[in-house]
C-alpha positions as CSV (number, residue, x, y, z in Angstrom):
1,M,173.4,193.2,94.7
2,K,170.5,190.8,95.3
3,R,170.7,191.5,99.0
4,L,170.6,195.2,98.4
5,F,167.5,194.8,96.2
6,I,165.7,192.7,98.8
7,T,166.5,195.3,101.5
8,G,165.3,198.1,99.3
9,F,162.1,196.3,98.4
10,A,161.3,195.6,102.1
11,L,161.9,199.2,102.9
12,C,159.5,200.4,100.2
13,M,156.9,197.9,101.2
14,G,157.2,199.1,104.8
15,L,156.8,202.7,103.7
16,F,153.8,201.8,101.5
17,S,152.1,200.0,104.4
18,F,152.7,203.0,106.7
19,A,151.3,205.4,104.1
20,Q,148.1,203.2,103.8
21,K,147.4,203.3,107.5
22,T,144.0,205.0,108.1
23,V,142.0,205.9,111.2
24,D,138.2,205.8,111.4
25,F,137.6,208.5,114.0
26,R,134.6,207.7,116.2
27,L,133.9,209.0,119.7
28,N,133.7,206.2,122.3
29,P,134.0,207.6,125.8
30,E,133.3,205.2,128.7
31,V,129.6,205.7,129.7
32,G,129.2,206.4,133.3
33,K,132.8,207.4,134.0
34,P,133.1,211.1,134.9
35,L,135.9,213.2,133.3
36,Q,137.6,216.2,134.9
37,L,137.7,219.1,132.4
38,N,139.7,222.3,132.9
39,M,138.9,225.2,130.5
40,L,141.0,228.4,130.4
41,M,139.4,231.2,128.4
42,K,141.3,234.4,127.6
43,T,139.2,237.1,126.0
44,D,140.4,240.5,124.7
45,V,137.7,242.9,123.5
46,D,139.1,245.9,121.7
47,G,136.5,248.5,121.0
48,P,134.6,251.4,122.5
49,Q,134.6,249.6,125.8
50,S,137.8,247.5,126.0
51,V,137.9,244.5,128.3
52,I,140.5,241.8,129.0
53,M,139.2,238.8,130.9
54,D,140.9,235.6,132.0
55,M,138.6,232.8,133.2
56,N,139.4,229.4,134.4
57,M,136.6,226.9,134.8
58,K,136.8,223.5,136.4
59,M,134.1,221.1,135.2
60,E,133.0,217.6,135.5
61,L,131.9,215.9,132.3
62,L,129.9,212.8,132.4
63,P,129.1,210.6,129.3
64,A,125.7,209.8,130.7
65,K,124.4,207.4,128.1
66,K,124.6,206.2,124.5
67,E,121.6,205.6,122.2
68,N,122.4,204.2,118.8
69,E,125.3,206.5,117.6
70,N,124.6,209.4,119.9
71,F,126.1,210.2,123.3
72,T,124.5,212.3,125.9
73,L,127.1,214.4,127.7
74,E,126.4,216.2,131.0
75,N,128.7,219.0,131.9
76,V,128.7,220.7,135.3
77,I,130.9,223.7,136.3
78,K,132.3,223.1,139.7
79,A,134.5,226.2,140.2
80,I,135.4,229.5,138.5
81,K,138.3,231.8,138.8
82,A,138.1,235.1,136.9
83,D,140.3,238.2,136.4
84,I,138.7,241.1,134.6
85,D,140.4,244.4,133.5
86,A,137.9,246.9,132.2
87,G,140.3,249.9,132.0
88,M,139.3,252.0,134.9
89,M,138.2,249.0,136.9
90,T,139.7,245.6,137.7
91,L,137.9,242.7,139.3
92,S,139.0,239.3,140.6
93,Y,136.9,236.3,141.8
94,N,137.6,232.8,142.9
95,S,134.6,230.6,143.8
96,E,136.9,228.3,145.9
97,E,137.8,231.2,148.2
98,E,135.7,233.5,150.3
99,A,135.0,236.8,148.7
100,T,136.5,239.7,150.7
101,S,135.9,242.7,148.5
102,E,132.6,244.1,147.3
103,A,133.7,243.6,143.7
104,A,134.4,239.9,144.3
105,K,131.0,239.5,146.1
106,M,129.3,241.1,143.1
107,L,131.0,238.7,140.7
108,G,130.2,235.8,143.0
109,E,126.5,236.7,142.9
110,Q,126.6,236.5,139.1
111,F,128.7,233.3,138.7
112,S,126.8,231.5,141.5
113,K,124.0,231.3,138.9
114,I,126.0,228.9,136.7
115,I,128.0,226.9,139.2
116,D,126.6,223.4,139.6
117,Q,124.2,224.0,136.7
118,K,124.1,221.1,134.2
119,I,124.7,221.6,130.5
120,S,123.4,218.6,128.5
121,S,124.4,218.0,124.9
122,V,123.9,215.2,122.4
123,V,126.9,214.4,120.3
124,T,127.2,211.8,117.5
125,E,130.0,209.3,117.2
126,K,131.4,211.6,114.5
127,G,131.7,214.5,116.9
128,K,128.7,216.6,115.6
129,T,126.7,218.3,118.3
130,I,123.1,217.8,117.4
131,D,121.5,219.3,120.5
132,I,122.5,221.3,123.5
133,D,120.5,222.4,126.5
134,L,122.1,225.5,128.0
135,P,120.3,226.8,131.1
136,A,119.0,230.4,130.8
137,S,121.4,231.5,133.5
138,F,124.3,231.0,131.2
139,A,122.9,233.3,128.5
140,A,122.4,235.9,131.2
141,Q,126.1,235.8,131.9
142,G,127.1,236.2,128.2
143,F,127.7,232.5,127.4
144,D,126.2,230.8,124.3
145,A,126.0,227.2,123.2
146,T,129.1,227.6,120.9
147,S,131.3,227.9,124.0
148,F,130.4,224.4,125.1
149,S,130.0,222.6,121.7
150,N,133.6,222.6,120.7
151,L,134.9,219.8,123.0
152,S,135.5,217.6,120.0
153,P,136.3,218.2,116.4
154,S,133.9,216.9,113.8
155,F,135.1,213.7,112.2
156,P,134.8,212.6,108.5
157,E,132.5,209.8,107.5
158,K,135.3,207.7,106.1
159,A,138.6,206.6,107.5
160,V,141.5,209.1,106.8
161,A,145.3,208.8,106.6
162,L,147.9,211.2,108.0
163,G,147.8,214.5,106.1
164,E,144.2,214.1,104.8
165,S,141.7,216.9,105.3
166,W,137.9,217.2,105.4
167,E,135.4,220.0,105.4
168,T,132.3,220.6,107.6
169,A,129.7,223.3,107.8
170,T,127.6,224.0,110.9
171,E,124.6,226.2,111.3
172,V,124.7,228.0,114.6
173,A,121.5,228.9,116.4
174,E,121.0,231.7,119.0
175,N,124.3,233.4,118.5
176,P,124.0,237.1,118.0
177,L,127.2,237.5,116.0
178,F,127.3,234.7,113.5
179,S,125.1,231.9,112.1
180,K,127.4,229.6,110.3
181,I,130.9,228.0,110.9
182,E,132.8,226.4,108.0
183,M,135.7,224.3,109.0
184,I,138.7,222.5,107.4
185,S,140.2,219.8,109.6
186,T,143.4,217.9,109.0
187,F,144.8,214.7,110.6
188,R,148.3,216.1,111.1
189,E,150.1,213.7,113.4
190,E,150.2,210.6,115.5
191,N,152.5,210.6,118.5
192,A,152.8,209.1,122.0
193,D,150.1,211.5,123.3
194,G,147.5,210.6,120.7
195,Y,146.1,211.8,117.4
196,I,146.6,215.4,116.5
197,I,143.9,217.2,114.4
198,D,144.4,220.8,113.2
199,I,141.4,223.0,112.5
200,K,140.9,226.2,110.5
201,G,137.6,227.8,109.9
202,T,135.5,230.9,109.3
203,M,132.4,232.3,110.9
204,S,129.8,234.2,108.9
205,Q,126.5,236.0,109.4
206,E,123.2,235.0,107.9
207,S,123.8,237.4,105.0
208,G,127.0,235.4,104.1
209,E,129.4,238.1,105.3
210,E,132.4,236.7,107.0
211,I,133.1,238.2,110.4
212,G,135.6,236.0,112.0
213,H,138.0,233.0,111.8
214,M,139.3,230.3,114.1
215,S,142.3,228.0,114.2
216,G,143.8,225.5,116.6
217,S,144.4,221.8,117.3
218,Y,143.0,218.9,119.2
219,T,144.9,216.0,120.8
220,L,142.7,212.9,120.8
221,D,142.9,209.7,122.9
222,K,143.9,206.8,120.7
223,L,141.3,204.4,122.2
224,T,138.2,206.6,122.8
225,H,139.0,209.4,120.2
226,F,137.8,211.8,122.9
227,T,139.7,215.1,123.4
228,K,142.6,215.0,125.8
229,S,143.5,218.6,125.2
230,S,142.8,221.4,122.8
231,S,143.9,224.9,122.0
232,I,141.5,227.1,119.9
233,K,141.9,230.8,118.9
234,T,139.0,232.8,117.6
235,T,138.9,236.3,116.2
236,I,135.7,238.2,115.5
237,E,135.2,241.7,114.2
238,A,131.6,243.0,114.7
239,Q,129.7,246.0,116.0
240,G,132.8,248.2,116.0
241,A,134.8,245.8,118.2
242,K,137.5,243.1,117.7
243,I,137.1,240.1,120.0
244,I,140.0,237.7,120.3
245,S,139.4,234.6,122.4
246,D,141.9,231.8,123.3
247,I,140.4,228.7,124.8
248,E,142.6,225.9,126.1
249,T,141.1,222.7,127.4
250,T,142.5,219.7,129.2
251,V,140.6,216.5,130.1
252,D,141.6,213.9,132.7
């Protein structure tokens, strides 16, 4: 009986210790070490002019420097592959292959304006993007800063345990569809791959009207807390169209 009691007590203490384990999430990528980033974007626009587009971008991401608690990240697109279905017209392009059709050459002229262009962003240790310098050529191709500011989830100010959630609100500048993102993040799991954080959020206009929502998850490296992979789905309804976007990212 005594032995059973001691065993049970030890088990309870072990469970208690496990329950008390917390993680203080802070970005800490190695400065000066380039990372290879692959981003797959699938976009489905259902509206007066329906479009389905699959785009795969190969990028090099460099944590260039750290000042106090802020990292400067430099992101350069090295290659693009795109398949576009606009109903009556389909287009394909691969920057790593020579364009043979007039449609591919046309796309090549457009995408050449963003290949090898540097996107600089300043991100805090807690994953908040406080500044992003997006070249004008990106805006001309329909990209906005939001597309490149979700490489990391936002982290809470305090350490959190498995199952805990936290809320963040971000004002979005220069986006024609929405001006604010409100997010709930949850530390869901720790496994051999890393830490898993789930996100669920809404996008709203300046008037306060909600026009979209997003959900997905991030897998973080246990040492650097930098994203190893992510999968985010966004749905927006505006201007008579429904836009569904799936973005999958892997970092090596």
